[in-house]
DRENZA-54578 format. One record per residue (C-alpha): residue in one letter; z, y, x. Coordinates in steps of 0.2 Angstrom, whole numbers, plus 5000, padded with zeros to 4 digits. Example, Ala and Ser with C-alpha at 12.3 -4.5 7.8 and 13.67 -1.06 7.14 Angstrom:
A503949785062
S503649955068
This chain:
A547554975362
D547555145352
G545655165352
S545855315363
I544855345378
W546255285390
A546355115380
T545554955384
S543954945374
A543654745370
P544554575370
I543054515383
D543354385396
A542054395408
P541454245419
Q542654195433
D541354225448
C541254415441
R543054455437
L543954575448
A545454595437
S546254525422
V547654545411
D548854415407
I549954405392
D551354295392
D550654195406
E548954175397
R547254255401
G547154385388
F545554475393
T544554545409
Y544954715416
A543654745428
A542154645433
L540654645445
W538954585440
E537754555454
R535754535452
D534454525465
A534054705465
A535654775455
S537354775453
V538554825439
L540154865441
W541254875425
F543054915418
N543554885401
R543955035398
P543155215393
V543855315407
G543755175419
P545055195433
I544855365434
D546855395433
S547355275448
F547055245466
E545755115460
W544455255459
R544155215477
L543255055470
V541955175461
E541755285476
N541455135488
F540255045475
V539255205472
S539055255490
S538955085500
H538954915489
R537454815495
S536554975503
D535354855511
R534454825493
T535054935480
A535155145479
C536755225484
Q537255385480
P538455495495
V540155545490
L541055685496
T542855635502
E544555725502
I544955685518
P544055835530
W542855805543
G543555705559
H545355665550
D545855505543
A547255565532
A547755735523
I549355795520
T550155945511
S551955965507
R552956115498
L554656175494
D554756225475
C556056375475
D556856345458
E558456425461
D558656495480
V557256545493
E558256605509
S558956435510
A557356355515
R557356425531
P558256295540
L556856155533
W555456285539
N556356295556
A556056115556
Y554456105551
R553756235564
R554656135578
L553655995572
G552056095573
V551756065554
P551156185541
F552456245528
S552256305508
L553356385497
A553156395479
V554056545473
H554856565455
T555056745454
S556756765445
N557456745464
L556656905469
G557857005460
N558956945475
E558357055489
A559056915502
N557556805498
H556256945501
R556456935521
I555956745522
L554456785512
R553856925522
E554056815537
L552856665529
A551656795524
A551456845542
D551456655547
P549556575548
R550256415545
A551256435529
A550756475513
I551556555496
L551156505477
S551856545462
H553056455453
T552956555436
A553956705433
T555456625423
H555256425424
A555056425407
P554556225399
N552856225395
W552356385403
G553056475387
G552456385374
S550756485369
L549156545380
E550056715379
A551756675385
A550756575400
L549756735404
V551456845405
E552356705416
G550756685428
S550256875428
E552056935431
S552456805446
M550856845454
R551157025453
L553057025459
I552656905474
E551257015480
E552357175477
V553557065490
I552256995503
R550757125501
K549556985502
P548656895486
V549356755479
R548056635473
Y548756465468
A550056405456
V551556275454
S551856205436
P553756215432
F554456035428
H552555995433
Q552156025413
S550256075413
P549556105395
P547856175394
Y548156335387
A549356365404
L547856325414
A546756435404
A547956575407
L548056555424
S546256555426
D546156725414
A547456795426
G546556775442
Y547256615450
A546056495458
G546856355453
C548656255449
I549556105456
G550355985443
G550855815443
I550955665433
I552655655424
R552055755410
N550555645407
D549455805405
P547655725407
E547155865420
F548255795431
L548055615428
I546455625438
A546355525455
R545255675462
G545755845464
G544455975460
G543756055444
L544456045427
A543556015410
G543256165399
L543856295412
P542756405425
A541956325440
G542956365454
F544756345446
I545356185452
G546856065449
H547855955460
S549155825456
Q550555815467
Q552055705461
T553055635477
M554655725477
L555555685493
H557355705486
G558955645493
D559455565476
C557655475476
M558155375492
L558455205492
A560155165493
S559954975504
G558454945516
D557455075522
P557655245511
L556055305514
A555155135509
V554555205492
F553755385502
K552955275514
Q552255165502
A551655325492
F550655375508
D550055215512
L549155205494
A548555375497
F547955325516
D547055175510
S546155265496
H545555425506
T546555515494
L547355695499
F549255665498
G550455805493
Y552455785493
L553755925488
D555755955489
H556756105483
P557756225494
F559656205490
S560656325479
E562456355475
R562256255460
Y561356105468
Q560656005482
Y559555885475
G560555735480
W560455775499
P562355775507
D561855915520
E560356005528
D560455895543
A560155735533
R558855815523
I557955875540
E558155705546
A557255625532
H555855735532
Q555655725552
Q555555525550
F554255545534
I553155665546
A553355535560
Y552855395551
M551255465544
Q550855535562
A551055335569
R550255275551
A548555375554
R547555395568
K547155565567
P548055645552
L547855825546
F549355935539
M548856075528
H549856225520
E549556225502
D548256345501
D547256275514
A547256105505
M546756195490
D545456305497
F544756145504
L544756055486
R543956215478
A542456205490
K542256035489
S542256065470
L540856185471
A539856075483
N538355985478
V537555825485
I535655825475
A534255725475
D532755805485
D531055725488
G531855555491
A533355615501
W534955685499
R535355865503
V537055955503
Q537356115494
L538956205502
S539456355491
A539456525501
A540756595486
A542056445494
P542056435511
A542956285517
P544356285529
Y543856125537
G542356015538
M541855895524
T541455725526
L540055635516
E540255445514
W538555355513
Q538055165517
G539655125524
E539555265536
S540455435538
V539455605540
Q539755775543
A539355875526
L538556025533
N537556165522
G535756085521
T536355915529
R534955765523
L535355595521
T533655485519
């Protein structure tokens, strides 16, 4: 109730037959949070908050409303989804190499056995030890793997300024590319901190996007859908990934993976591209895992759950996931002579087909596709 765009707007209580969600205070109704009004040829979906549900899985309500609600009598607009065409779930994962790189090899081998893509985000202070170079070169040669920047020194808040962030991003890109001889296009924020100046610096340094998380409440990474960010050039994107699959995050009783499964279920039900992460072991820290075998077994069980929960899941490495979101961010669905027409960007080819939702159906979004 601080008057910001993230606060509730007014102590309004909608009629009961319109009410979707309410806030109760001390077991008494305080006010309505969301409501839906229906008229003969119109519907109004309302949230008691300037930003609506943009920072939650509830954004799915807005997508469903815009694309299909009462399509027999009201106008609908197609929505591009985060799930590539022909699939019902999209998953990406990575290891953030804060203190070591080579120790990621056992888990990478497990992912290769499972046929699941693999990604590493590299903090380049680790590159001073040449023992970490071989796995990076092998990953760079693997079409089912991706390497991202995790800054040069893992400095909090990217060093605290635009100038420091530019050094962190540029030096990291340069050092990784010297080892792998391939471009590095995406970055992962240290400590999940993504202040606006750091994103601007990454864009200036030539990155195409950044992966952050919700832990720091940076607005750019409190958005339900990945894609373009306000105030930055078109084609620079963000994606929030905050599910940390660590040993010290496992439940001590019941199903140890229950919370992770719930996180995937929420993403699956809301058609959200799901990202999870872990860290390679170092001499100092193992992130709560008793040993590598226990960690690999947990990852295998989690992957098996997702494969069973979805009918046709798509596992992607981070470059493909971000390239897909980038292509989606540059695509347009425009009104054209009584129809809707898809415009895809030739500057950002998508690694997978895109999906349009319209009037309760899913349609492949090809360049020039028309919906009438």
